[in-house]
KOLZA-678503 format. One record per residue (C-alpha): residue number from 1; residue in three letters; x, y, z. Coordinates in steps of 0.1 Angstrom, whole numbers. Example, Ala and Ser with C-alpha at 12.3 -4.5 7.8 and 13.67 -1.06 7.14 Angstrom:
<rs>
i:1 | aa:ALA | east:123 | north:-45 | up:78 $
i:2 | aa:SER | east:137 | north:-11 | up:71 $
</rs>
This chain:
<rs>
i:1 | aa:MET | east:1408 | north:998 | up:839 $
i:2 | aa:LYS | east:1379 | north:1015 | up:817 $
i:3 | aa:GLU | east:1369 | north:1049 | up:828 $
i:4 | aa:LEU | east:1334 | north:1059 | up:835 $
i:5 | aa:PRO | east:1314 | north:1069 | up:803 $
i:6 | aa:THR | east:1319 | north:1107 | up:793 $
i:7 | aa:PRO | east:1286 | north:1128 | up:797 $
i:8 | aa:THR | east:1276 | north:1142 | up:765 $
i:9 | aa:LEU | east:1279 | north:1177 | up:781 $
i:10 | aa:ASP | east:1310 | north:1188 | up:797 $
i:11 | aa:LEU | east:1310 | north:1182 | up:835 $
i:12 | aa:SER | east:1301 | north:1213 | up:857 $
i:13 | aa:PRO | east:1321 | north:1215 | up:888 $
i:14 | aa:ILE | east:1289 | north:1210 | up:910 $
i:15 | aa:ALA | east:1285 | north:1175 | up:892 $
i:16 | aa:LEU | east:1318 | north:1163 | up:902 $
i:17 | aa:PRO | east:1324 | north:1141 | up:934 $
i:18 | aa:ARG | east:1346 | north:1145 | up:961 $
i:19 | aa:GLY | east:1340 | north:1182 | up:963 $
i:20 | aa:LEU | east:1365 | north:1191 | up:934 $
i:21 | aa:LEU | east:1348 | north:1226 | up:933 $
i:22 | aa:HIS | east:1358 | north:1236 | up:968 $
i:23 | aa:GLN | east:1392 | north:1220 | up:972 $
i:24 | aa:SER | east:1428 | north:1227 | up:961 $
i:25 | aa:ALA | east:1445 | north:1204 | up:935 $
i:26 | aa:HIS | east:1462 | north:1188 | up:962 $
i:27 | aa:GLN | east:1433 | north:1181 | up:982 $
i:28 | aa:ALA | east:1413 | north:1170 | up:954 $
i:29 | aa:GLY | east:1437 | north:1142 | up:945 $
i:30 | aa:ALA | east:1439 | north:1129 | up:980 $
i:31 | aa:ALA | east:1401 | north:1129 | up:982 $
i:32 | aa:SER | east:1399 | north:1104 | up:953 $
i:33 | aa:GLN | east:1418 | north:1079 | up:971 $
i:34 | aa:PRO | east:1399 | north:1053 | up:994 $
i:35 | aa:ARG | east:1397 | north:1064 | up:1029 $
i:36 | aa:LYS | east:1398 | north:1041 | up:1059 $
i:37 | aa:ILE | east:1370 | north:1052 | up:1082 $
i:38 | aa:ALA | east:1388 | north:1036 | up:1114 $
i:39 | aa:GLU | east:1415 | north:1012 | up:1119 $
i:40 | aa:SER | east:1395 | north:989 | up:1139 $
i:41 | aa:SER | east:1362 | north:987 | up:1117 $
i:42 | aa:GLY | east:1381 | north:971 | up:1088 $
i:43 | aa:ILE | east:1362 | north:990 | up:1062 $
i:44 | aa:GLU | east:1373 | north:1017 | up:1036 $
i:45 | aa:VAL | east:1346 | north:1043 | up:1017 $
i:46 | aa:ALA | east:1353 | north:1058 | up:984 $
i:47 | aa:TRP | east:1340 | north:1073 | up:954 $
i:48 | aa:ALA | east:1340 | north:1050 | up:923 $
i:49 | aa:ARG | east:1366 | north:1062 | up:899 $
i:50 | aa:HIS | east:1365 | north:1035 | up:870 $
i:51 | aa:LEU | east:1336 | north:1014 | up:853 $
i:52 | aa:ASP | east:1348 | north:984 | up:870 $
i:53 | aa:GLU | east:1341 | north:998 | up:905 $
i:54 | aa:VAL | east:1305 | north:1009 | up:894 $
i:55 | aa:ARG | east:1300 | north:970 | up:880 $
i:56 | aa:ALA | east:1309 | north:957 | up:916 $
i:57 | aa:ALA | east:1283 | north:981 | up:933 $
i:58 | aa:GLN | east:1258 | north:970 | up:904 $
i:59 | aa:ARG | east:1266 | north:931 | up:913 $
i:60 | aa:LEU | east:1259 | north:937 | up:949 $
i:61 | aa:ARG | east:1227 | north:956 | up:943 $
i:62 | aa:TYR | east:1214 | north:926 | up:921 $
i:63 | aa:SER | east:1224 | north:903 | up:945 $
i:64 | aa:ILE | east:1203 | north:919 | up:971 $
i:65 | aa:PHE | east:1176 | north:934 | up:953 $
i:66 | aa:ALA | east:1169 | north:902 | up:929 $
i:67 | aa:TYR | east:1179 | north:872 | up:955 $
i:68 | aa:GLU | east:1168 | north:887 | up:987 $
i:69 | aa:MET | east:1141 | north:909 | up:979 $
i:70 | aa:GLY | east:1128 | north:889 | up:945 $
i:71 | aa:ALA | east:1127 | north:919 | up:927 $
i:72 | aa:ARG | east:1122 | north:918 | up:887 $
i:73 | aa:LEU | east:1150 | north:934 | up:872 $
i:74 | aa:SER | east:1154 | north:942 | up:835 $
i:75 | aa:THR | east:1192 | north:947 | up:829 $
i:76 | aa:PRO | east:1214 | north:949 | up:799 $
i:77 | aa:LEU | east:1242 | north:927 | up:818 $
i:78 | aa:PRO | east:1233 | north:896 | up:834 $
i:79 | aa:GLU | east:1237 | north:895 | up:876 $
i:80 | aa:HIS | east:1238 | north:934 | up:874 $
i:81 | aa:ASP | east:1213 | north:959 | up:885 $
i:82 | aa:ILE | east:1218 | north:988 | up:858 $
i:83 | aa:ASP | east:1194 | north:1015 | up:846 $
i:84 | aa:LEU | east:1196 | north:1045 | up:829 $
i:85 | aa:PHE | east:1203 | north:1069 | up:858 $
i:86 | aa:ASP | east:1234 | north:1049 | up:866 $
i:87 | aa:ASP | east:1258 | north:1066 | up:842 $
i:88 | aa:TYR | east:1246 | north:1101 | up:855 $
i:89 | aa:CYS | east:1250 | north:1093 | up:892 $
i:90 | aa:GLU | east:1282 | north:1091 | up:915 $
i:91 | aa:HIS | east:1288 | north:1058 | up:932 $
i:92 | aa:LEU | east:1297 | north:1057 | up:969 $
i:93 | aa:LEU | east:1313 | north:1022 | up:979 $
i:94 | aa:VAL | east:1323 | north:1009 | up:1011 $
i:95 | aa:ARG | east:1347 | north:979 | up:1011 $
i:96 | aa:ASP | east:1360 | north:954 | up:1034 $
i:97 | aa:ALA | east:1395 | north:966 | up:1040 $
i:98 | aa:GLU | east:1413 | north:930 | up:1038 $
i:99 | aa:SER | east:1394 | north:915 | up:1008 $
i:100 | aa:GLN | east:1386 | north:946 | up:990 $
i:101 | aa:GLU | east:1350 | north:932 | up:982 $
i:102 | aa:VAL | east:1321 | north:961 | up:978 $
i:103 | aa:ILE | east:1299 | north:955 | up:1008 $
i:104 | aa:GLY | east:1278 | north:986 | up:1006 $
i:105 | aa:THR | east:1269 | north:1014 | up:982 $
i:106 | aa:TYR | east:1249 | north:1045 | up:973 $
i:107 | aa:ARG | east:1245 | north:1063 | up:942 $
i:108 | aa:VAL | east:1241 | north:1100 | up:941 $
i:109 | aa:LEU | east:1223 | north:1121 | up:915 $
i:110 | aa:THR | east:1235 | north:1157 | up:916 $
i:111 | aa:PRO | east:1214 | north:1188 | up:904 $
i:112 | aa:ALA | east:1236 | north:1192 | up:872 $
i:113 | aa:GLN | east:1235 | north:1156 | up:865 $
i:114 | aa:ALA | east:1196 | north:1154 | up:870 $
i:115 | aa:LEU | east:1193 | north:1182 | up:844 $
i:116 | aa:ARG | east:1212 | north:1163 | up:820 $
i:117 | aa:VAL | east:1192 | north:1130 | up:825 $
i:118 | aa:GLY | east:1161 | north:1150 | up:824 $
i:119 | aa:SER | east:1147 | north:1139 | up:860 $
i:120 | aa:THR | east:1153 | north:1119 | up:892 $
i:121 | aa:TYR | east:1143 | north:1085 | up:897 $
i:122 | aa:THR | east:1121 | north:1099 | up:925 $
i:123 | aa:ASP | east:1103 | north:1118 | up:896 $
i:124 | aa:THR | east:1093 | north:1086 | up:882 $
i:125 | aa:GLU | east:1074 | north:1075 | up:912 $
i:126 | aa:PHE | east:1061 | north:1107 | up:925 $
i:127 | aa:ASP | east:1051 | north:1140 | up:913 $
i:128 | aa:LEU | east:1077 | north:1164 | up:927 $
i:129 | aa:THR | east:1064 | north:1198 | up:916 $
i:130 | aa:ARG | east:1063 | north:1211 | up:951 $
i:131 | aa:LEU | east:1098 | north:1207 | up:955 $
i:132 | aa:ARG | east:1109 | north:1227 | up:923 $
i:133 | aa:ASN | east:1124 | north:1255 | up:943 $
i:134 | aa:LEU | east:1147 | north:1230 | up:961 $
i:135 | aa:ARG | east:1163 | north:1213 | up:929 $
i:136 | aa:GLU | east:1191 | north:1236 | up:925 $
i:137 | aa:ARG | east:1208 | north:1222 | up:956 $
i:138 | aa:MET | east:1190 | north:1190 | up:960 $
i:139 | aa:VAL | east:1207 | north:1156 | up:953 $
i:140 | aa:GLU | east:1189 | north:1121 | up:949 $
i:141 | aa:LEU | east:1200 | north:1092 | up:972 $
i:142 | aa:GLY | east:1191 | north:1057 | up:955 $
i:143 | aa:ARG | east:1199 | north:1022 | up:952 $
i:144 | aa:SER | east:1213 | north:1019 | up:990 $
i:145 | aa:CYS | east:1224 | north:984 | up:1000 $
i:146 | aa:VAL | east:1245 | north:965 | up:1022 $
i:147 | aa:HIS | east:1258 | north:928 | up:1022 $
i:148 | aa:ALA | east:1240 | north:907 | up:1046 $
i:149 | aa:ASP | east:1273 | north:902 | up:1064 $
i:150 | aa:TYR | east:1278 | north:937 | up:1072 $
i:151 | aa:ARG | east:1247 | north:951 | up:1084 $
i:152 | aa:HIS | east:1256 | north:969 | up:1113 $
i:153 | aa:GLY | east:1262 | north:1004 | up:1122 $
i:154 | aa:GLY | east:1296 | north:1007 | up:1111 $
i:155 | aa:VAL | east:1288 | north:1006 | up:1073 $
i:156 | aa:ILE | east:1259 | north:1029 | up:1074 $
i:157 | aa:MET | east:1274 | north:1056 | up:1094 $
i:158 | aa:ALA | east:1304 | north:1054 | up:1070 $
i:159 | aa:LEU | east:1284 | north:1061 | up:1042 $
i:160 | aa:TRP | east:1264 | north:1086 | up:1057 $
i:161 | aa:GLY | east:1297 | north:1105 | up:1070 $
i:162 | aa:ALA | east:1310 | north:1104 | up:1033 $
i:163 | aa:LEU | east:1277 | north:1118 | up:1019 $
i:164 | aa:ALA | east:1277 | north:1145 | up:1045 $
i:165 | aa:GLU | east:1309 | north:1157 | up:1033 $
i:166 | aa:PHE | east:1301 | north:1154 | up:999 $
i:167 | aa:MET | east:1270 | north:1178 | up:1005 $
i:168 | aa:VAL | east:1291 | north:1203 | up:1023 $
i:169 | aa:ARG | east:1318 | north:1205 | up:1000 $
i:170 | aa:ASN | east:1295 | north:1210 | up:969 $
i:171 | aa:GLN | east:1273 | north:1233 | up:989 $
i:172 | aa:LEU | east:1243 | north:1213 | up:985 $
i:173 | aa:ASP | east:1219 | north:1210 | up:1016 $
i:174 | aa:THR | east:1187 | north:1188 | up:1004 $
i:175 | aa:MET | east:1187 | north:1149 | up:1001 $
i:176 | aa:ILE | east:1154 | north:1132 | up:986 $
i:177 | aa:GLY | east:1148 | north:1096 | up:977 $
i:178 | aa:CYS | east:1127 | north:1064 | up:980 $
i:179 | aa:ALA | east:1129 | north:1047 | up:1011 $
i:180 | aa:SER | east:1113 | north:1012 | up:1005 $
i:181 | aa:ILE | east:1092 | north:989 | up:1026 $
i:182 | aa:PRO | east:1091 | north:951 | up:1015 $
i:183 | aa:MET | east:1056 | north:941 | up:1005 $
i:184 | aa:MET | east:1061 | north:904 | up:1018 $
i:185 | aa:HIS | east:1046 | north:896 | up:1052 $
i:186 | aa:ASN | east:1042 | north:862 | up:1067 $
i:187 | aa:GLY | east:1051 | north:846 | up:1035 $
i:188 | aa:VAL | east:1024 | north:865 | up:1016 $
i:189 | aa:VAL | east:1025 | north:896 | up:995 $
i:190 | aa:SER | east:1003 | north:922 | up:1011 $
i:191 | aa:GLY | east:1004 | north:959 | up:1017 $
i:192 | aa:GLU | east:990 | north:957 | up:1056 $
i:193 | aa:VAL | east:1027 | north:964 | up:1068 $
i:194 | aa:ALA | east:1033 | north:994 | up:1046 $
i:195 | aa:ALA | east:998 | north:1007 | up:1052 $
i:196 | aa:SER | east:1005 | north:1007 | up:1091 $
i:197 | aa:ILE | east:1040 | north:1022 | up:1090 $
i:198 | aa:TRP | east:1025 | north:1051 | up:1067 $
i:199 | aa:HIS | east:996 | north:1058 | up:1089 $
i:200 | aa:GLN | east:1020 | north:1056 | up:1120 $
i:201 | aa:LEU | east:1047 | north:1078 | up:1106 $
i:202 | aa:LYS | east:1024 | north:1104 | up:1089 $
i:203 | aa:GLN | east:1013 | north:1110 | up:1126 $
i:204 | aa:THR | east:1048 | north:1123 | up:1137 $
i:205 | aa:HIS | east:1070 | north:1129 | up:1106 $
i:206 | aa:LEU | east:1052 | north:1141 | up:1078 $
i:207 | aa:ALA | east:1064 | north:1172 | up:1060 $
i:208 | aa:PRO | east:1044 | north:1204 | up:1060 $
i:209 | aa:ILE | east:1020 | north:1208 | up:1032 $
i:210 | aa:GLU | east:1040 | north:1230 | up:1010 $
i:211 | aa:LEU | east:1067 | north:1202 | up:1006 $
i:212 | aa:GLN | east:1042 | north:1170 | up:1002 $
i:213 | aa:VAL | east:1044 | north:1150 | up:971 $
i:214 | aa:ARG | east:1019 | north:1127 | up:953 $
i:215 | aa:PRO | east:1024 | north:1090 | up:942 $
i:216 | aa:ARG | east:1023 | north:1082 | up:904 $
i:217 | aa:LEU | east:1014 | north:1046 | up:915 $
i:218 | aa:PRO | east:995 | north:1050 | up:946 $
i:219 | aa:LEU | east:997 | north:1019 | up:972 $
i:220 | aa:PRO | east:959 | north:1015 | up:982 $
i:221 | aa:VAL | east:966 | north:1022 | up:1017 $
i:222 | aa:GLU | east:929 | north:1027 | up:1028 $
i:223 | aa:GLN | east:921 | north:992 | up:1014 $
i:224 | aa:PHE | east:946 | north:976 | up:1040 $
i:225 | aa:ASN | east:944 | north:969 | up:1077 $
i:226 | aa:HIS | east:968 | north:996 | up:1088 $
i:227 | aa:ALA | east:965 | north:988 | up:1126 $
i:228 | aa:LEU | east:994 | north:963 | up:1127 $
i:229 | aa:THR | east:1023 | north:970 | up:1152 $
i:230 | aa:ALA | east:1049 | north:971 | up:1126 $
i:231 | aa:GLU | east:1082 | north:985 | up:1129 $
i:232 | aa:PRO | east:1098 | north:1007 | up:1099 $
i:233 | aa:PRO | east:1128 | north:992 | up:1082 $
i:234 | aa:ALA | east:1161 | north:1001 | up:1100 $
i:235 | aa:LEU | east:1173 | north:1026 | up:1072 $
i:236 | aa:ILE | east:1139 | north:1044 | up:1072 $
i:237 | aa:LYS | east:1143 | north:1047 | up:1114 $
i:238 | aa:GLY | east:1180 | north:1060 | up:1107 $
i:239 | aa:TYR | east:1166 | north:1085 | up:1082 $
i:240 | aa:LEU | east:1142 | north:1096 | up:1108 $
i:241 | aa:ARG | east:1167 | north:1099 | up:1137 $
i:242 | aa:LEU | east:1188 | north:1121 | up:1113 $
i:243 | aa:GLY | east:1158 | north:1146 | up:1110 $
i:244 | aa:ALA | east:1143 | north:1132 | up:1077 $
i:245 | aa:ARG | east:1105 | north:1140 | up:1070 $
i:246 | aa:ILE | east:1081 | north:1118 | up:1050 $
i:247 | aa:LEU | east:1067 | north:1137 | up:1019 $
i:248 | aa:GLY | east:1036 | north:1119 | up:1013 $
i:249 | aa:ALA | east:1019 | north:1085 | up:1009 $
i:250 | aa:PRO | east:1037 | north:1054 | up:996 $
i:251 | aa:ALA | east:1039 | north:1045 | up:960 $
i:252 | aa:TRP | east:1036 | north:1009 | up:948 $
i:253 | aa:ASP | east:1069 | north:995 | up:930 $
i:254 | aa:PRO | east:1057 | north:963 | up:914 $
i:255 | aa:ASP | east:1091 | north:955 | up:900 $
i:256 | aa:PHE | east:1108 | north:954 | up:933 $
i:257 | aa:ASN | east:1078 | north:944 | up:951 $
i:258 | aa:THR | east:1077 | north:973 | up:975 $
i:259 | aa:ALA | east:1061 | north:1001 | up:990 $
i:260 | aa:ASP | east:1082 | north:1035 | up:986 $
i:261 | aa:LEU | east:1080 | north:1064 | up:1009 $
i:262 | aa:PRO | east:1093 | north:1098 | up:994 $
i:263 | aa:MET | east:1117 | north:1114 | up:1021 $
i:264 | aa:LEU | east:1135 | north:1143 | up:1025 $
i:265 | aa:MET | east:1164 | north:1152 | up:1044 $
i:266 | aa:ARG | east:1182 | north:1186 | up:1049 $
i:267 | aa:ILE | east:1217 | north:1193 | up:1062 $
i:268 | aa:ALA | east:1202 | north:1222 | up:1084 $
i:269 | aa:ASP | east:1180 | north:1194 | up:1103 $
i:270 | aa:LEU | east:1207 | north:1174 | up:1114 $
i:271 | aa:PRO | east:1205 | north:1170 | up:1151 $
i:272 | aa:SER | east:1233 | north:1185 | up:1167 $
i:273 | aa:ARG | east:1251 | north:1152 | up:1179 $
i:274 | aa:TYR | east:1251 | north:1139 | up:1143 $
i:275 | aa:ARG | east:1262 | north:1173 | up:1129 $
i:276 | aa:LYS | east:1293 | north:1168 | up:1153 $
i:277 | aa:HIS | east:1297 | north:1134 | up:1143 $
i:278 | aa:PHE | east:1297 | north:1140 | up:1106 $
i:279 | aa:LEU | east:1307 | north:1173 | up:1103 $
i:280 | aa:GLY | east:1326 | north:1182 | up:1131 $
i:281 | aa:ALA | east:1305 | north:1212 | up:1139 $
</rs>
């Protein structure tokens, strides 16, 4: 199997997956193996080690983003969602334990790798100037998706559990990312749902002013009816239950046909029941 591309600069310990900086050699070797979450769940979670594993995640991403969401993806490899950040990210995979099919994925950009690539993906959608003091211990989460046949709590909890372990092992404390709201409503492309969700959430989950960011291509939320009764997507609701905050108004992503909300989540803000579940503390 092909190995992942070697970065131009030597890897720094904080950029490595599986917490190698804070484990013994024996522990590090064990952590690189797929870890079954539960015997009854029938799923396994692991960090990608080889290019073919990353390709499996990119194929899953393409099938969901292009075929389900109608995204217009510019990609160097047909049927794969690939962008310039992929080579710098760690890729978290959830597999069906029996078939070994990749059924869920996240990609994680560490602070060291963000410096090497020059920014985060979120920087391309938002001005993150006010987060500059957080960057040394801030990772970006992105390209989250789960196969339609497996969209239940077990897969999401498996992904979040592995992410929490990764953060603690590598002494990182903050996660950011863009959470998408589809623009399609009743068969018509419209910003009404996104505008309504934004007006709802800014009343209850908006971050303090010193953490708020500005979209580079704002969704003109004031031009839409924002009085609809609209439920946030399941992933956004899940983030909010984990203590996440909305960092500002949504950006419009014309390629993915979504409104993207900037979100920030800190390990310290995890509610106690989730802290115990993910970290045993």
